[in-house]
N, C-alpha and C positions, 0 to 999 in steps of 0.2 A: 064338373068334378069338383068336390069341395076340398078345402085345405087339408083336412084330415085324411081324405082318400089319397090325395097327391103325396102327402107325407108318408103314408103307409106304402105306397108304390115305390117311392124313393128309398125307403128303408129296406124293403124287400129286395130291391135291385142291388143295394150294397151287400146284403146278406148272401145273395146268390152268387156273387163274384168271389173268386178264391182269395183275392188279396184285399186288404183294407185300402181305403183311399182318403184323400182330403176332400172335405165338403165345404161349400160356401153356405153359411147359415145366416139368416136374417133375424136379428133380435126383435122379439115381440114388443119390448118396452120402448126402446129408443130408435129403432129402425136401422141400427148399425149393421153392416155386413162384415162377417168375420170368417176366416178360413180356419177350420179345426180338423183334427184327425177323426176318422169315422169310428175308431175303437179307442175311446179315452180310458185312461187308467185312474184319473182323478177328475173332480168336478172342474168344468170349464165355465168361466164367467165372462160376460161381455166386458171388453176393455174400456168401454165408455161409461156404462151405467152400473155394472156389477150384477146384472140379471143373470141367473143360471141358464146357460145355453145347452149344456150336455152333462150327463153324469154316467159313471160306469154302471153296467147292469148285466152281471153274469157273463163277462167276457165280451160283451157288446156295449154299445152306447145307447142311452135313452136321450135322444136329441129333443130338446124342448122348443127350440126356435124352428122357423120355417126353413127347410132345405131348398136353396135356390138352384144349385147345380153340384154335380159330382166332378171333381177336378182329377185330371190324370197326372 
């Protein structure tokens, strides 16, 4: 399973659940791991390098980094 397929499965899992969650995201540029909210209302940048990790997209988030896990 490729990264994009895994990311799509993870995003669909978040969308199918009734409540939003925190997710651990891996920055594609500097490899930093950062916890972010699954439905952001403003752009979220990596705390280390400033790379865009997530942006709002019609009430949901468009997550740019790799989703490592969904936190409870």
